[in-house]
N, C-alpha and C positions, 0 to 999 in steps of 0.2 A: 504494499499499499504506499502511496506517495505522500500521504499527509495533506496539509493544506498548500504546500508549495508545489507549483506545477510549471513545466516548461511550455511556452506557447510561442507560436509564430503568428504575428499580427500584420496583415497587409504585406506579406512577403519580407518583412524586416528580419534581422537576426533573431534567433531565439533569446528570450528573456525569461528570467525567473520571476514569477508573480506569486504574491501571497494571496491566495483565493479568498481569504477571509476579509481582505481590505479592498477588493476590486469592486467598483461600482460603475455599472454601465447606465448611461442615461440616454433617453430617446432624443431625437433632434429638436423637437419643440421645447423640451426641458433644457437642452444645451443652449438654444437660442435665448431662452429666458435668463439662464444663468449668466450669459455674456451681455445681456441687455441689447441684443440685436434682433433683427427680424429673421424669420426662417429662410427667406430667399437669400439674405446676406450670409447666413450660416453656410448655405450650400455653395455660394460663390466663393467664400473663403476656403471651404473644404476642397473645391475644385482648383482654385487658382493660387492660393497662398501655400507655398511649400513648407512654411513653418507651422501652418495650422494643423491640428490633430486630424488624422484621417478616420472616418467612420468605418465600421465593418458590420457585416451581416451576421446575425445570430440565428436567423431563420430565413425562410423564403421571402417573407414580407416584413422583416424586422431589422432595422438598422440602428446601431447605437454608437455612442462615443464613450471612451473611457474618461470618467470625471477627473482622474488624476492628470491626464494629458491636457485637459482643458484648463485645469488649475495651473499647470506649468506654463502654458501658453499665456495666460493672463499675467503671471509673474514676469515672464520674459518681456511682454509688451510694456508693463509698468516700469521695469528696470531700464528699458531702452528709452522710454519717454522721459524719464527723470534724468537720464544721463545727457540728454540733448539740451 
């Protein structure tokens, strides 16, 4: 048995170790609300911004973002803005 830590490949990136007890996936509408942007802006960023977290499918009709990646993106944006 692997316990709570698992190896995962997300969007073709290198394998990472994730603590499954702390992973939270959020739906696009909730991600947009968290970032205070519209849903269409969220999809534009996901498609065109190479630094923006990429969504992934958990089912045929279910797409999610990792909340931790969204949090890291916000921190990176704030750090960049404050440095300017």
